[in-house]
VOLUM-953291 format. One record per residue (C-alpha): x, y, z; residue in one letter. Coordinates in Angstrom, 3 decimals, padded with zeros to 6 digits. Example, Ala and Ser with C-alpha at 12.3 -4.5 7.8 and 13.67 -1.06 7.14 Angstrom:
% VOLUM-953291
rec u:012.300, v:-004.500, w:007.800, paba:A
rec u:013.670, v:-001.060, w:007.140, paba:S
END
This chain:
% VOLUM-953291
rec u:027.681, v:029.591, w:037.528, paba:M
rec u:027.605, v:026.644, w:040.003, paba:L
rec u:023.933, v:026.586, w:040.084, paba:F
rec u:023.861, v:026.748, w:036.140, paba:T
rec u:026.281, v:023.727, w:035.959, paba:L
rec u:024.062, v:021.933, w:038.674, paba:A
rec u:020.957, v:022.585, w:036.594, paba:L
rec u:022.963, v:021.118, w:033.443, paba:L
rec u:024.221, v:018.124, w:035.352, paba:G
rec u:020.438, v:017.336, w:036.450, paba:V
rec u:019.028, v:017.942, w:033.104, paba:A
rec u:021.685, v:015.666, w:031.581, paba:L
rec u:021.181, v:013.053, w:034.340, paba:L
rec u:017.217, v:013.113, w:033.685, paba:L
rec u:017.913, v:012.892, w:029.974, paba:A
rec u:020.154, v:009.842, w:030.249, paba:Y
rec u:017.814, v:008.089, w:032.829, paba:R
rec u:015.071, v:008.810, w:030.093, paba:F
rec u:016.818, v:007.265, w:027.291, paba:Y
rec u:018.187, v:004.414, w:029.319, paba:H
rec u:014.691, v:003.385, w:030.582, paba:N
rec u:013.542, v:003.560, w:026.711, paba:I
rec u:016.293, v:001.635, w:025.327, paba:Y
rec u:016.795, v:-001.043, w:028.033, paba:T
rec u:013.057, v:-001.909, w:027.565, paba:Y
rec u:013.593, v:-005.148, w:025.531, paba:W
rec u:016.694, v:-006.108, w:027.479, paba:A
rec u:014.564, v:-005.860, w:030.778, paba:R
rec u:011.807, v:-008.258, w:029.127, paba:K
rec u:014.384, v:-010.711, w:027.903, paba:G
rec u:013.387, v:-010.341, w:024.417, paba:V
rec u:016.436, v:-010.782, w:021.749, paba:P
rec u:017.078, v:-007.382, w:020.216, paba:H
rec u:019.651, v:-005.503, w:018.179, paba:E
rec u:021.323, v:-002.696, w:020.323, paba:R
rec u:019.723, v:000.700, w:019.637, paba:P
rec u:021.397, v:004.030, w:018.887, paba:L
rec u:020.502, v:007.166, w:020.676, paba:P
rec u:017.314, v:009.105, w:019.294, paba:L
rec u:017.284, v:006.843, w:015.985, paba:I
rec u:016.767, v:003.425, w:017.569, paba:G
rec u:017.419, v:001.143, w:014.952, paba:N
rec u:016.586, v:003.066, w:011.938, paba:L
rec u:020.119, v:004.331, w:011.206, paba:K
rec u:020.104, v:005.596, w:007.445, paba:G
rec u:016.450, v:005.333, w:007.185, paba:I
rec u:015.335, v:007.220, w:004.106, paba:G
rec u:018.722, v:007.993, w:002.676, paba:T
rec u:020.735, v:004.596, w:002.532, paba:K
rec u:018.155, v:002.248, w:003.867, paba:Y
rec u:014.338, v:001.330, w:003.321, paba:H
rec u:012.339, v:-000.167, w:006.113, paba:F
rec u:012.699, v:-003.453, w:004.266, paba:R
rec u:016.431, v:-003.162, w:004.573, paba:D
rec u:016.429, v:-002.398, w:008.366, paba:V
rec u:013.865, v:-005.273, w:008.684, paba:N
rec u:016.106, v:-007.595, w:006.623, paba:Q
rec u:018.973, v:-007.268, w:008.980, paba:R
rec u:017.022, v:-007.787, w:012.200, paba:I
rec u:014.842, v:-010.757, w:010.371, paba:Y
rec u:018.166, v:-012.517, w:009.323, paba:D
rec u:019.711, v:-012.135, w:012.751, paba:K
rec u:016.846, v:-013.275, w:014.981, paba:F
rec u:014.648, v:-015.519, w:012.883, paba:K
rec u:014.329, v:-019.112, w:014.517, paba:G
rec u:015.561, v:-017.778, w:017.846, paba:K
rec u:012.196, v:-016.464, w:019.146, paba:A
rec u:009.068, v:-015.777, w:017.884, paba:P
rec u:009.685, v:-012.013, w:017.689, paba:F
rec u:012.692, v:-009.642, w:017.927, paba:A
rec u:012.903, v:-006.243, w:019.814, paba:G
rec u:013.804, v:-003.050, w:017.918, paba:M
rec u:013.131, v:000.675, w:018.066, paba:F
rec u:011.470, v:002.990, w:015.696, paba:M
rec u:013.203, v:006.168, w:017.016, paba:F
rec u:012.014, v:005.889, w:020.565, paba:L
rec u:009.118, v:003.612, w:020.051, paba:K
rec u:009.606, v:-000.258, w:021.097, paba:P
rec u:008.572, v:-002.372, w:018.326, paba:T
rec u:008.133, v:-006.185, w:017.890, paba:A
rec u:009.238, v:-007.589, w:014.605, paba:L
rec u:007.363, v:-010.910, w:013.978, paba:I
rec u:009.566, v:-013.740, w:012.741, paba:T
rec u:007.549, v:-016.605, w:013.359, paba:D
rec u:004.680, v:-017.335, w:011.000, paba:L
rec u:002.352, v:-018.957, w:013.505, paba:D
rec u:002.621, v:-015.791, w:015.569, paba:L
rec u:001.684, v:-013.801, w:012.479, paba:I
rec u:-001.609, v:-015.839, w:012.269, paba:K
rec u:-002.190, v:-015.344, w:015.918, paba:Q
rec u:-001.948, v:-011.746, w:015.448, paba:V
rec u:-003.803, v:-011.262, w:012.262, paba:L
rec u:-006.499, v:-013.711, w:012.688, paba:I
rec u:-006.973, v:-015.922, w:015.878, paba:K
rec u:-006.047, v:-012.971, w:018.328, paba:D
rec u:-006.917, v:-010.062, w:016.064, paba:F
rec u:-009.043, v:-008.449, w:018.911, paba:H
rec u:-005.648, v:-007.470, w:020.625, paba:Y
rec u:-004.310, v:-006.172, w:017.332, paba:F
rec u:-007.162, v:-004.507, w:015.500, paba:Q
rec u:-005.545, v:-001.130, w:015.177, paba:D
rec u:-002.752, v:000.060, w:013.085, paba:R
rec u:-001.667, v:002.721, w:015.238, paba:G
rec u:-001.594, v:005.034, w:012.152, paba:A
rec u:-001.816, v:008.741, w:012.264, paba:F
rec u:-005.230, v:010.295, w:011.657, paba:N
rec u:-006.548, v:013.812, w:012.670, paba:N
rec u:-009.958, v:014.212, w:011.500, paba:V
rec u:-010.222, v:017.616, w:013.128, paba:R
rec u:-007.551, v:019.445, w:011.216, paba:D
rec u:-006.888, v:017.013, w:008.507, paba:D
rec u:-010.134, v:015.531, w:007.540, paba:P
rec u:-008.914, v:013.402, w:004.608, paba:L
rec u:-007.010, v:011.333, w:007.262, paba:T
rec u:-010.245, v:009.838, w:008.745, paba:G
rec u:-010.291, v:006.864, w:006.300, paba:H
rec u:-010.410, v:003.003, w:006.473, paba:L
rec u:-006.636, v:002.600, w:006.577, paba:L
rec u:-006.217, v:004.772, w:009.889, paba:T
rec u:-009.410, v:004.578, w:011.754, paba:L
rec u:-009.482, v:002.650, w:015.007, paba:E
rec u:-011.752, v:000.551, w:017.067, paba:G
rec u:-015.555, v:000.720, w:016.689, paba:E
rec u:-015.109, v:003.714, w:014.093, paba:E
rec u:-012.949, v:001.333, w:011.672, paba:W
rec u:-015.271, v:-001.745, w:012.427, paba:K
rec u:-018.372, v:000.386, w:011.588, paba:S
rec u:-016.708, v:002.004, w:008.424, paba:M
rec u:-015.464, v:-001.417, w:007.158, paba:R
rec u:-018.969, v:-002.916, w:007.366, paba:Q
rec u:-020.396, v:-000.062, w:005.332, paba:K
rec u:-017.754, v:-000.278, w:002.594, paba:L
rec u:-017.446, v:-003.968, w:002.347, paba:T
rec u:-020.369, v:-004.209, w:-000.199, paba:P
rec u:-018.569, v:-002.194, w:-002.941, paba:V
rec u:-015.795, v:-004.675, w:-003.143, paba:F
rec u:-018.002, v:-007.884, w:-004.028, paba:T
rec u:-017.477, v:-010.152, w:-007.040, paba:S
rec u:-020.887, v:-008.514, w:-008.216, paba:G
rec u:-019.762, v:-004.798, w:-007.777, paba:K
rec u:-016.224, v:-005.837, w:-009.576, paba:M
rec u:-018.343, v:-007.295, w:-012.543, paba:K
rec u:-020.124, v:-003.986, w:-012.977, paba:N
rec u:-016.893, v:-002.014, w:-012.691, paba:M
rec u:-014.925, v:-004.093, w:-015.056, paba:A
rec u:-016.459, v:-002.502, w:-018.224, paba:G
rec u:-015.212, v:000.893, w:-017.083, paba:V
rec u:-011.671, v:-000.467, w:-016.287, paba:V
rec u:-011.633, v:-002.303, w:-020.016, paba:V
rec u:-012.594, v:000.874, w:-021.673, paba:D
rec u:-009.582, v:002.643, w:-019.934, paba:V
rec u:-007.259, v:-000.416, w:-020.904, paba:G
rec u:-008.081, v:000.468, w:-024.555, paba:H
rec u:-006.871, v:003.986, w:-023.950, paba:R
rec u:-003.743, v:002.489, w:-022.196, paba:L
rec u:-002.845, v:000.449, w:-025.269, paba:A
rec u:-003.455, v:003.749, w:-027.685, paba:D
rec u:-001.189, v:005.623, w:-025.334, paba:A
rec u:001.520, v:002.781, w:-025.368, paba:M
rec u:001.340, v:002.960, w:-029.282, paba:D
rec u:002.120, v:006.780, w:-029.108, paba:K
rec u:005.063, v:006.079, w:-026.751, paba:E
rec u:006.428, v:003.442, w:-029.081, paba:V
rec u:006.253, v:005.690, w:-032.033, paba:E
rec u:007.943, v:008.501, w:-030.032, paba:A
rec u:010.676, v:006.051, w:-029.004, paba:A
rec u:011.114, v:004.849, w:-032.497, paba:K
rec u:011.980, v:008.425, w:-033.653, paba:V
rec u:014.186, v:009.323, w:-030.911, paba:E
rec u:015.848, v:005.729, w:-030.824, paba:E
rec u:014.868, v:005.339, w:-027.181, paba:G
rec u:012.743, v:003.363, w:-024.919, paba:D
rec u:009.530, v:003.659, w:-022.756, paba:V
rec u:009.378, v:004.474, w:-019.147, paba:E
rec u:006.645, v:002.107, w:-018.077, paba:I
rec u:005.913, v:003.195, w:-014.454, paba:K
rec u:004.564, v:006.546, w:-015.422, paba:D
rec u:002.426, v:005.176, w:-017.946, paba:L
rec u:001.034, v:002.568, w:-015.664, paba:C
rec u:000.283, v:005.188, w:-012.970, paba:A
rec u:-001.630, v:007.214, w:-015.694, paba:R
rec u:-003.706, v:004.306, w:-016.519, paba:F
rec u:-004.681, v:003.556, w:-012.849, paba:T
rec u:-005.331, v:007.219, w:-012.356, paba:T
rec u:-007.838, v:007.186, w:-015.140, paba:D
rec u:-009.536, v:004.022, w:-013.731, paba:V
rec u:-009.797, v:005.115, w:-010.090, paba:I
rec u:-010.541, v:008.718, w:-011.061, paba:G
rec u:-013.578, v:007.251, w:-012.759, paba:S
rec u:-014.580, v:004.670, w:-010.354, paba:C
rec u:-013.835, v:006.500, w:-007.208, paba:A
rec u:-014.640, v:010.054, w:-008.256, paba:F
rec u:-017.081, v:009.575, w:-011.320, paba:G
rec u:-014.449, v:011.697, w:-013.367, paba:L
rec u:-012.756, v:011.553, w:-016.710, paba:E
rec u:-009.013, v:012.250, w:-015.761, paba:C
rec u:-007.490, v:012.051, w:-019.236, paba:Y
rec u:-004.197, v:011.480, w:-017.797, paba:S
rec u:-003.289, v:008.862, w:-020.494, paba:L
rec u:-004.154, v:011.519, w:-023.174, paba:Q
rec u:-002.238, v:014.264, w:-021.106, paba:D
rec u:000.413, v:013.281, w:-018.656, paba:P
rec u:000.191, v:016.720, w:-017.094, paba:N
rec u:-003.559, v:016.260, w:-016.627, paba:A
rec u:-004.746, v:017.649, w:-013.242, paba:E
rec u:-005.558, v:014.489, w:-011.390, paba:F
rec u:-002.146, v:013.020, w:-012.454, paba:R
rec u:-000.417, v:015.969, w:-011.158, paba:Q
rec u:-002.277, v:015.749, w:-007.491, paba:K
rec u:-001.481, v:011.955, w:-007.592, paba:G
rec u:002.203, v:012.565, w:-008.016, paba:R
rec u:002.020, v:015.546, w:-005.552, paba:M
rec u:000.989, v:013.218, w:-002.763, paba:I
rec u:004.203, v:011.150, w:-002.855, paba:F
rec u:006.620, v:013.599, w:-004.514, paba:E
rec u:005.655, v:016.963, w:-003.020, paba:K
rec u:004.632, v:015.905, w:000.679, paba:P
rec u:003.881, v:018.596, w:003.379, paba:R
rec u:006.809, v:017.770, w:005.427, paba:H
rec u:010.356, v:016.893, w:005.337, paba:S
rec u:011.346, v:013.005, w:005.414, paba:A
rec u:012.301, v:013.359, w:009.135, paba:A
rec u:009.052, v:014.865, w:010.114, paba:V
rec u:006.885, v:012.284, w:008.055, paba:Q
rec u:008.835, v:009.569, w:009.952, paba:L
rec u:008.114, v:011.160, w:013.160, paba:F
rec u:004.294, v:011.278, w:012.280, paba:I
rec u:004.672, v:007.609, w:010.965, paba:L
rec u:005.856, v:006.163, w:014.160, paba:T
rec u:004.266, v:008.608, w:016.647, paba:N
rec u:000.708, v:008.737, w:015.176, paba:G
rec u:-001.102, v:009.590, w:018.554, paba:K
rec u:001.321, v:012.188, w:019.750, paba:L
rec u:001.296, v:013.812, w:016.206, paba:A
rec u:-002.409, v:014.014, w:016.541, paba:K
rec u:-002.230, v:015.716, w:019.959, paba:K
rec u:000.180, v:018.183, w:018.431, paba:L
rec u:-002.641, v:018.842, w:015.787, paba:R
rec u:-000.135, v:018.024, w:012.901, paba:M
rec u:-001.403, v:017.295, w:009.413, paba:K
rec u:000.192, v:015.213, w:006.784, paba:V
rec u:-001.620, v:016.390, w:003.643, paba:L
rec u:-000.986, v:019.746, w:001.767, paba:R
rec u:-004.124, v:022.224, w:002.219, paba:D
rec u:-004.125, v:022.565, w:-001.654, paba:D
rec u:-004.370, v:018.669, w:-002.214, paba:L
rec u:-007.279, v:018.429, w:000.731, paba:S
rec u:-009.215, v:021.142, w:-000.971, paba:N
rec u:-008.798, v:019.756, w:-004.455, paba:F
rec u:-010.142, v:016.180, w:-003.482, paba:F
rec u:-012.864, v:017.424, w:-001.183, paba:L
rec u:-014.079, v:019.746, w:-003.980, paba:S
rec u:-013.880, v:016.836, w:-006.517, paba:A
rec u:-016.133, v:014.655, w:-004.265, paba:V
rec u:-018.598, v:017.249, w:-003.375, paba:K
rec u:-019.218, v:018.493, w:-006.964, paba:N
rec u:-019.446, v:014.885, w:-008.249, paba:T
rec u:-021.925, v:014.077, w:-005.417, paba:I
rec u:-023.700, v:017.452, w:-005.946, paba:D
rec u:-024.115, v:016.763, w:-009.847, paba:Y
rec u:-025.444, v:013.040, w:-009.231, paba:R
rec u:-027.975, v:014.032, w:-006.643, paba:L
rec u:-029.408, v:016.988, w:-008.874, paba:K
rec u:-029.278, v:014.988, w:-012.142, paba:N
rec u:-030.192, v:011.410, w:-010.785, paba:G
rec u:-027.044, v:009.920, w:-012.358, paba:V
rec u:-026.066, v:006.429, w:-011.260, paba:K
rec u:-023.037, v:004.595, w:-012.439, paba:R
rec u:-022.769, v:001.560, w:-010.090, paba:N
rec u:-019.239, v:002.662, w:-008.740, paba:D
rec u:-017.741, v:003.549, w:-005.535, paba:F
rec u:-019.281, v:007.076, w:-005.457, paba:I
rec u:-022.934, v:005.709, w:-005.907, paba:D
rec u:-022.272, v:003.468, w:-002.840, paba:L
rec u:-020.992, v:006.549, w:-000.820, paba:L
rec u:-024.032, v:008.540, w:-001.919, paba:I
rec u:-026.221, v:005.571, w:-000.504, paba:E
rec u:-024.336, v:005.912, w:002.836, paba:L
rec u:-024.679, v:009.773, w:002.896, paba:R
rec u:-026.152, v:011.251, w:006.094, paba:A
rec u:-029.441, v:013.177, w:005.265, paba:E
rec u:-028.826, v:015.977, w:007.678, paba:D
rec u:-025.038, v:016.835, w:007.335, paba:Q
rec u:-024.864, v:019.553, w:009.861, paba:E
rec u:-026.595, v:017.485, w:012.682, paba:A
rec u:-024.039, v:014.643, w:012.157, paba:V
rec u:-020.954, v:017.216, w:012.318, paba:K
rec u:-022.128, v:018.528, w:015.790, paba:K
rec u:-020.839, v:015.272, w:017.434, paba:G
rec u:-017.325, v:014.306, w:018.574, paba:N
rec u:-015.330, v:011.661, w:016.679, paba:G
rec u:-016.773, v:009.881, w:013.994, paba:I
rec u:-020.379, v:008.828, w:014.294, paba:D
rec u:-021.691, v:006.718, w:011.419, paba:L
rec u:-025.056, v:005.763, w:012.911, paba:S
rec u:-026.625, v:008.562, w:010.779, paba:H
rec u:-024.602, v:008.196, w:007.656, paba:G
rec u:-021.425, v:009.720, w:006.198, paba:L
rec u:-020.608, v:013.246, w:006.069, paba:T
rec u:-018.954, v:014.864, w:002.966, paba:L
rec u:-015.682, v:014.834, w:004.633, paba:E
rec u:-015.912, v:011.114, w:005.560, paba:Q
rec u:-017.132, v:010.189, w:002.198, paba:M
rec u:-014.179, v:012.428, w:000.623, paba:A
rec u:-011.609, v:010.633, w:002.972, paba:A
rec u:-012.797, v:007.060, w:001.837, paba:Q
rec u:-012.694, v:008.271, w:-002.002, paba:A
rec u:-009.163, v:009.774, w:-001.256, paba:F
rec u:-007.796, v:006.442, w:000.188, paba:V
rec u:-009.358, v:004.437, w:-002.520, paba:F
rec u:-007.471, v:006.668, w:-005.001, paba:F
rec u:-004.109, v:006.975, w:-003.336, paba:V
rec u:-003.813, v:003.110, w:-002.159, paba:A
rec u:-005.254, v:002.034, w:-005.681, paba:G
rec u:-003.387, v:004.030, w:-008.205, paba:F
rec u:-000.102, v:003.687, w:-006.820, paba:E
rec u:-000.004, v:-000.050, w:-005.700, paba:T
rec u:-001.540, v:-001.389, w:-008.813, paba:S
rec u:000.428, v:000.836, w:-011.193, paba:S
rec u:003.777, v:-000.412, w:-009.463, paba:S
rec u:002.568, v:-003.948, w:-009.569, paba:T
rec u:001.876, v:-003.702, w:-013.366, paba:M
rec u:005.291, v:-002.056, w:-013.941, paba:A
rec u:007.358, v:-004.653, w:-012.047, paba:F
rec u:005.349, v:-007.392, w:-013.824, paba:C
rec u:005.945, v:-005.990, w:-017.204, paba:L
rec u:009.709, v:-005.669, w:-016.183, paba:Y
rec u:009.947, v:-009.391, w:-015.224, paba:E
rec u:008.249, v:-010.374, w:-018.243, paba:L
rec u:010.684, v:-008.297, w:-020.306, paba:A
rec u:013.581, v:-010.218, w:-018.583, paba:L
rec u:011.954, v:-013.553, w:-019.176, paba:Q
rec u:010.524, v:-013.710, w:-022.838, paba:P
rec u:009.460, v:-017.345, w:-022.592, paba:D
rec u:007.255, v:-016.421, w:-019.682, paba:I
rec u:005.888, v:-013.443, w:-021.408, paba:Q
rec u:004.945, v:-015.582, w:-024.506, paba:E
rec u:003.125, v:-018.241, w:-022.286, paba:K
rec u:001.087, v:-015.425, w:-020.524, paba:V
rec u:000.304, v:-014.021, w:-024.051, paba:R
rec u:-000.669, v:-017.407, w:-025.351, paba:D
rec u:-003.254, v:-017.943, w:-022.481, paba:E
rec u:-004.771, v:-014.356, w:-023.122, paba:I
rec u:-005.245, v:-015.378, w:-026.823, paba:N
rec u:-006.589, v:-018.719, w:-026.004, paba:R
rec u:-009.216, v:-017.605, w:-023.455, paba:V
rec u:-010.226, v:-014.366, w:-025.358, paba:L
rec u:-010.080, v:-015.681, w:-028.922, paba:Q
rec u:-010.468, v:-012.142, w:-030.330, paba:G
rec u:-013.389, v:-011.216, w:-028.188, paba:G
rec u:-013.896, v:-008.582, w:-025.631, paba:E
rec u:-012.091, v:-008.867, w:-022.310, paba:M
rec u:-014.673, v:-009.558, w:-019.233, paba:T
rec u:-014.325, v:-010.156, w:-015.489, paba:Y
rec u:-015.107, v:-013.872, w:-016.070, paba:D
rec u:-012.632, v:-014.295, w:-018.844, paba:A
rec u:-010.032, v:-012.706, w:-016.542, paba:L
rec u:-010.851, v:-015.396, w:-013.972, paba:A
rec u:-010.058, v:-018.074, w:-016.630, paba:E
rec u:-006.408, v:-016.845, w:-016.932, paba:M
rec u:-004.858, v:-018.925, w:-014.454, paba:T
rec u:-001.142, v:-018.599, w:-015.619, paba:Y
rec u:-001.737, v:-014.711, w:-015.443, paba:L
rec u:-002.832, v:-015.058, w:-011.895, paba:D
rec u:000.426, v:-017.015, w:-011.011, paba:Q
rec u:002.549, v:-014.336, w:-012.680, paba:V
rec u:000.916, v:-011.618, w:-010.782, paba:L
rec u:001.157, v:-013.474, w:-007.595, paba:A
rec u:004.840, v:-014.205, w:-008.191, paba:E
rec u:005.258, v:-010.424, w:-009.038, paba:T
rec u:003.760, v:-009.443, w:-005.562, paba:L
rec u:005.893, v:-012.302, w:-003.980, paba:R
rec u:009.072, v:-010.881, w:-005.368, paba:K
rec u:008.017, v:-006.990, w:-005.224, paba:H
rec u:005.462, v:-006.691, w:-002.439, paba:P
rec u:004.491, v:-003.007, w:-002.780, paba:I
rec u:004.000, v:-002.570, w:000.959, paba:V
rec u:007.190, v:-003.912, w:002.812, paba:S
rec u:005.579, v:-004.377, w:006.246, paba:Q
rec u:002.104, v:-004.568, w:008.106, paba:L
rec u:002.017, v:-002.586, w:011.416, paba:L
rec u:-000.529, v:-003.205, w:014.147, paba:R
rec u:-000.585, v:-002.004, w:017.752, paba:E
rec u:-001.564, v:-003.853, w:020.589, paba:A
rec u:-004.518, v:-002.659, w:022.396, paba:N
rec u:-003.976, v:-004.675, w:025.613, paba:Q
rec u:-001.245, v:-006.642, w:026.802, paba:T
rec u:-000.749, v:-009.939, w:024.884, paba:Y
rec u:000.969, v:-013.173, w:026.612, paba:K
rec u:002.619, v:-014.969, w:023.373, paba:V
rec u:001.373, v:-018.326, w:023.219, paba:P
rec u:003.644, v:-021.296, w:024.529, paba:N
rec u:006.340, v:-018.517, w:025.554, paba:T
rec u:007.007, v:-016.404, w:028.432, paba:E
rec u:007.247, v:-013.290, w:026.515, paba:F
rec u:004.547, v:-010.655, w:026.388, paba:V
rec u:003.852, v:-007.621, w:024.055, paba:I
rec u:002.528, v:-004.691, w:026.355, paba:E
rec u:-000.401, v:-002.405, w:025.410, paba:K
rec u:000.791, v:000.280, w:022.991, paba:G
rec u:003.570, v:-001.618, w:021.454, paba:T
rec u:003.795, v:-001.461, w:017.843, paba:T
rec u:003.920, v:-004.938, w:016.057, paba:V
rec u:005.674, v:-005.144, w:012.512, paba:A
rec u:005.171, v:-007.953, w:010.024, paba:I
rec u:008.117, v:-007.952, w:007.862, paba:P
rec u:006.161, v:-009.101, w:004.411, paba:V
rec u:009.256, v:-008.341, w:002.233, paba:H
rec u:011.724, v:-010.474, w:004.256, paba:N
rec u:009.280, v:-013.214, w:004.621, paba:I
rec u:008.661, v:-013.229, w:000.846, paba:H
rec u:012.606, v:-013.353, w:000.309, paba:H
rec u:013.062, v:-016.103, w:002.958, paba:N
rec u:015.002, v:-018.833, w:000.923, paba:A
rec u:013.723, v:-021.291, w:003.320, paba:D
rec u:010.158, v:-020.646, w:002.031, paba:L
rec u:011.203, v:-019.539, w:-001.505, paba:Y
rec u:014.267, v:-021.220, w:-002.821, paba:P
rec u:016.412, v:-019.055, w:-004.844, paba:D
rec u:014.093, v:-015.906, w:-003.751, paba:P
rec u:015.532, v:-013.462, w:-006.371, paba:E
rec u:014.580, v:-015.922, w:-009.229, paba:K
rec u:011.098, v:-014.860, w:-010.842, paba:F
rec u:009.411, v:-018.237, w:-011.034, paba:D
rec u:005.487, v:-018.377, w:-011.437, paba:P
rec u:005.388, v:-021.969, w:-010.842, paba:S
rec u:005.593, v:-021.069, w:-007.204, paba:R
rec u:002.015, v:-020.587, w:-007.278, paba:F
rec u:000.758, v:-023.677, w:-008.805, paba:E
rec u:-001.855, v:-025.264, w:-006.613, paba:P
rec u:000.420, v:-028.064, w:-004.938, paba:E
rec u:003.104, v:-025.455, w:-004.295, paba:E
rec u:000.910, v:-023.159, w:-002.402, paba:I
rec u:-000.505, v:-026.182, w:-000.296, paba:K
rec u:003.231, v:-027.180, w:000.663, paba:S
rec u:004.060, v:-023.647, w:002.093, paba:R
rec u:002.712, v:-022.099, w:005.350, paba:H
rec u:-000.354, v:-020.031, w:004.614, paba:P
rec u:001.092, v:-016.864, w:006.221, paba:F
rec u:004.166, v:-016.936, w:004.083, paba:S
rec u:002.500, v:-014.868, w:001.317, paba:Y
rec u:001.008, v:-011.424, w:002.601, paba:L
rec u:000.936, v:-009.008, w:-000.230, paba:P
rec u:-002.636, v:-007.730, w:000.819, paba:F
rec u:-002.346, v:-008.630, w:004.631, paba:G
rec u:-004.698, v:-011.065, w:005.904, paba:D
rec u:-007.545, v:-011.511, w:008.648, paba:G
rec u:-010.200, v:-008.967, w:009.132, paba:P
rec u:-008.076, v:-005.887, w:008.404, paba:R
rec u:-006.641, v:-007.353, w:005.023, paba:N
rec u:-006.704, v:-004.919, w:002.040, paba:C
rec u:-010.475, v:-004.410, w:001.291, paba:I
rec u:-009.730, v:-003.448, w:-002.170, paba:G
rec u:-007.556, v:-006.533, w:-003.097, paba:L
rec u:-010.026, v:-007.692, w:-005.773, paba:R
rec u:-010.216, v:-004.296, w:-007.474, paba:F
rec u:-006.516, v:-003.871, w:-007.281, paba:G
rec u:-005.827, v:-007.309, w:-008.982, paba:K
rec u:-008.472, v:-006.827, w:-011.515, paba:M
rec u:-007.267, v:-003.427, w:-012.626, paba:Q
rec u:-003.553, v:-004.604, w:-012.966, paba:A
rec u:-004.606, v:-007.651, w:-014.947, paba:K
rec u:-006.787, v:-005.856, w:-017.278, paba:I
rec u:-003.808, v:-003.193, w:-017.927, paba:G
rec u:-001.439, v:-006.061, w:-018.408, paba:I
rec u:-003.756, v:-007.824, w:-020.701, paba:V
rec u:-004.407, v:-004.798, w:-022.681, paba:S
rec u:-000.626, v:-004.183, w:-023.230, paba:L
rec u:000.425, v:-007.740, w:-023.960, paba:L
rec u:-002.182, v:-008.386, w:-026.700, paba:Q
rec u:-000.507, v:-005.514, w:-028.749, paba:R
rec u:002.982, v:-005.165, w:-027.596, paba:F
rec u:006.159, v:-007.265, w:-026.886, paba:K
rec u:008.406, v:-006.258, w:-023.895, paba:F
rec u:012.217, v:-006.355, w:-024.082, paba:G
rec u:015.314, v:-004.842, w:-022.384, paba:T
rec u:016.978, v:-001.781, w:-023.677, paba:S
rec u:020.214, v:000.069, w:-022.877, paba:K
rec u:018.474, v:001.923, w:-020.004, paba:L
rec u:017.044, v:-001.193, w:-018.604, paba:T
rec u:018.553, v:-001.458, w:-015.002, paba:E
rec u:019.285, v:-005.062, w:-013.853, paba:I
rec u:018.805, v:-005.196, w:-010.850, paba:P
rec u:016.718, v:-002.236, w:-010.275, paba:L
rec u:017.771, v:000.630, w:-008.057, paba:T
rec u:014.972, v:001.141, w:-005.424, paba:L
rec u:014.255, v:004.300, w:-003.713, paba:D
rec u:014.948, v:004.422, w:-000.039, paba:P
rec u:012.624, v:007.545, w:000.590, paba:R
rec u:009.518, v:006.099, w:-001.059, paba:S
rec u:006.902, v:004.815, w:001.398, paba:P
rec u:006.000, v:001.950, w:-000.890, paba:T
rec u:008.087, v:-000.030, w:-003.189, paba:L
rec u:009.375, v:002.308, w:-005.795, paba:G
rec u:012.359, v:002.603, w:-008.037, paba:T
rec u:014.816, v:005.494, w:-008.166, paba:K
rec u:015.096, v:005.972, w:-011.945, paba:Y
rec u:011.669, v:004.624, w:-013.207, paba:G
rec u:011.491, v:001.239, w:-015.318, paba:I
rec u:012.609, v:001.428, w:-018.875, paba:H
rec u:011.992, v:-001.234, w:-021.430, paba:L
rec u:011.984, v:-001.718, w:-025.217, paba:K
rec u:008.467, v:-001.906, w:-026.505, paba:V
rec u:007.695, v:-003.291, w:-029.892, paba:E
rec u:004.304, v:-003.557, w:-031.823, paba:R
rec u:003.086, v:-007.130, w:-032.454, paba:I
END
């Protein structure tokens, strides 16, 4: 009995020392920090009551202006939350080589679709980025714009049916799902070369799979958070994030499309065509190596992983941006009318083109303000790959430390954006932009690891918005929430009950 008690006492002492050593990390470094709680660190209520943006807001408000960064803990992981815009510039651009990696989970061996541009690190990331960059040039965007415009026409037709149904039922229209069906069809076409038909059928297979990624994950919220904050350990444990049925679906979709195009000589100037150009001739020879070797071209799994992340990152972010934009325009009809007037003036009844979109400068301001007030990704994460001395301070960020850049909280800083909850597109007039710190606006990140598809994302969101504003007016209904209830479980910015608006034909 005494021996058992002694063992228990030693175990408790070791556990105490372990946690004490971790949770006094920032105090020992002399870094301003919020006191953590056992096991959860500073993430109390995460995923139930709070989102990351809420946790970050508390710490950002407490420490901004007192030090260039504040210490916090994502569970057991020390994290440097950067509050100084000049230090953000150092991290994302000037000293990028210290912070090239995101520290995100990828497990190519067991979960091949996780080996994509968002999660790859080091030379593997650099090589993949170089190979994929040509698909997102202005020239490629022009080629793809026609495909997106065609889907935009189908979006307006689908909205027409929704308006008719709402009239019969004396209801309104839930905007977010319709926007997601539009972006699903756009990216299904551009990334997989497939007609998804989700605008015609809300239960179409690609739409169902897209919903499953976010609504029916492989793991519980607690396990997902563990993988998010402990990517390398999760990889060693050979964990997966994607459901097997989803992996098999997307792998088959890419394989079938590539096989068909190679067999029939089909070319569409889209994302799949570029992947085919990068394809390894001898697939089996490439697979024999360890890790990701791109010197001989891409394997089928690597091609599928890039198409998968294009789909996931593209359909969710752009559809949410469109929905939040239409919501703000519904609340401010004068701004909505000003955008519509610009659209009519530029197009003059003609077809929408990539060049015509570039002339719509007020629409650009409206979209920029939407992403300022409603940034879809609330924070940027990086991992120090070597110990970094913070310029003009005595602080260091040690190798392996996670660095968090609180995008949402910067965008809602009243010192940078007076009355931040007000939707005001004039904030993005050229003179206003010049007057602000260049790193006060980060919806797509910045530097060498910014969002590679930002041009495509903005293009499809604009085409969707123009297609709808040409034919419909948006206003508030009895079900329109003011303000919106946000979902703390959503990895991106998401609403708990959708976005309901009154929609009328023009």
